[in-house]
N, C-alpha and C positions, 0 to 999 in steps of 0.2 A: 553446557556451553553458555547459557545466558549468564551464569555466574562469572565467567571470564569476561564477557561483554560488560556486565555491570561493574566488575572490578576496574576494567580499563576506563570506563566512563565515570567511575565513582558514584554511580546512581544518578548523577545530575542530568546527563543527557536523556535518560529515559523519562525523567520528570519533565524536562523541557520539551521533549517531543510530545508528551501527552497533552500539554496545554493547547497547542495549535489544533490538535485533533478535535478538541471540544468545539472550537469554532467551525471546523469542517462538518461536524455532525449537525450543527444547528443552523448553518447559513442558508439564507434564501436568496442570496445575491448571485444567482446564475446569470452570467453575461454572454455565454456562447454555448452552442451545442455543435459538436463535430461528430456526427453519426453516433457511435457508441460512447463517446467521451463528452463530458460537460466541463465548462470552465466556471469557476466561482472566484469572486474577489471580495475581500473584507478590507476596510480602510483603517481601522484603529485597533491594533497595529496593522499596517499594510501586509496583506497575505493574499496570494493567488494560488490556485491549484486546479489541476485537471484531474478528473475522477470518472471512474466507470464502475458499473456493477457487472457481475458475471453473466455470460450468455448461457452457461450451463453449470449446474452444481450436482455433484454426486456424493452422497454420504454413505459410508459403509462401516459395518462393525462385524468382525469375525468373517470377513469376506462376503457378507450379504448386504445388499442395498437396504438402507433403513431410512425412515422418515424422522427427521429431527427438526426441532424448532431453533432457528438461528435469527439473530438480529441482522442489521445491515451488513452486507458483504461488499466491501469496496476496496478498490486499488487506486491509490493517489500518487501524484507527483506534485510536490509543493515548492513554493518560492516565498521566502520571508526576508525581504531586503534588510530590515532592521536587525536581523540576526545573521546576515550574510549566508542565508540558506538558499541554494539554487539547485533545483532538480532533485529534491529529497523524495525517495520512494518510500511509501508505507502501505501497509495492508491491514485491514481488519476483517477477521473471519466471521464476526457475528456471534462469537462465543469465547470463553477463556481458553487459551491454548494450554496444552499439557505443560506442567512445570519443566523447565530445562529442555524444552523441545525447540526445534527449528522448523521453519517453513521452507519447503523446496519450491523454487520458482524456475520453471522451464520455459524458455523462449526459443523456438526453432531448434531445439536440441542442445542448447547451451543452458546449463543449470547453475543457479545461484542459490545461496543460503541466506535466509532472513532469520534474525534472532527475535525471540518473542518476549513480551512482557504483558501479562493480562490478556486483553483482546487484540493487541497490536503487534505488528512485526515490522522490522526495518533491516536494511543491510548494515553491516558492521562499520562501514566507512564511507566518506564522501567519494572516494575513488570507486568503490563498488556501486554507489548510486549512479555514477557517470557511466560505468560499464552496462548496467541494467538499462538505463535510459537509451543508450546507443543501440542495444539489442531490441528494445521495444520499438524504436524508430524503424528498424529493418524488418521486424517480425510481423506475423499475421495474427498470432494469438499468444497469450501468456497463460500458463497453467500453474496454479498454486496448490500444493498438496501439504496438508497440515494434520495435526492430531489434537483433538479437543481434550480438555481435562477429564472428560468421561470416557476417553478411549476411542471416540469416533474418528475415523479417517475421512477427511473432506478433500474433495478435488474440485476446484473452482476454475472454470475456463473463461477468460476475458478476451473479447475481440480487441485487436489493436487497430481496427479500421477507424481512421480519424484521429488516432493518438498524436501524430506529429503536428497536425494543425491545432489541436487543443493545447498541446504542450507549448507550441510557439506563441499561441494567444495568451496563455497564462504567464509565460516568461515576459512577453512584451508589456503586459499590463502591470507587472511588478518591477519593470526596469526604470520606470519614470519616478 
């Protein structure tokens, strides 16, 4: 499936999406905390995002729970006014995803599919970002299920408590 996504985007979108992710990994400019969600802002170029880490993580292999080492596990919604990006959803699982795999995102029984590249996953379109953000505003938790390049199944559960306030704060800070 990722090959279709990459063909549609010509590989450019994946590369463009990876650059802001580096700033998100390294920023110390946290400007607000809304319970489970934090808001960060960078000024050059202007970028704002709300982000959360999971409240629960379960890793399984062959149906058995296993201990695995993972990097940061984060769910983002980003705004980059210079690139006309508003409410872009992204997820990093803290490991390289299996090639040509997708991540399943469940919010209150509604399931979405995220396409993967390396350690990152995104929805296929701006319209899908909008649908996911609307579901996140209404939901209590988001569950992301993925498969690592080593075959481990991961299930990460994020609280959506405080999501709307954090999202609104990030959006406001990037609208000026």
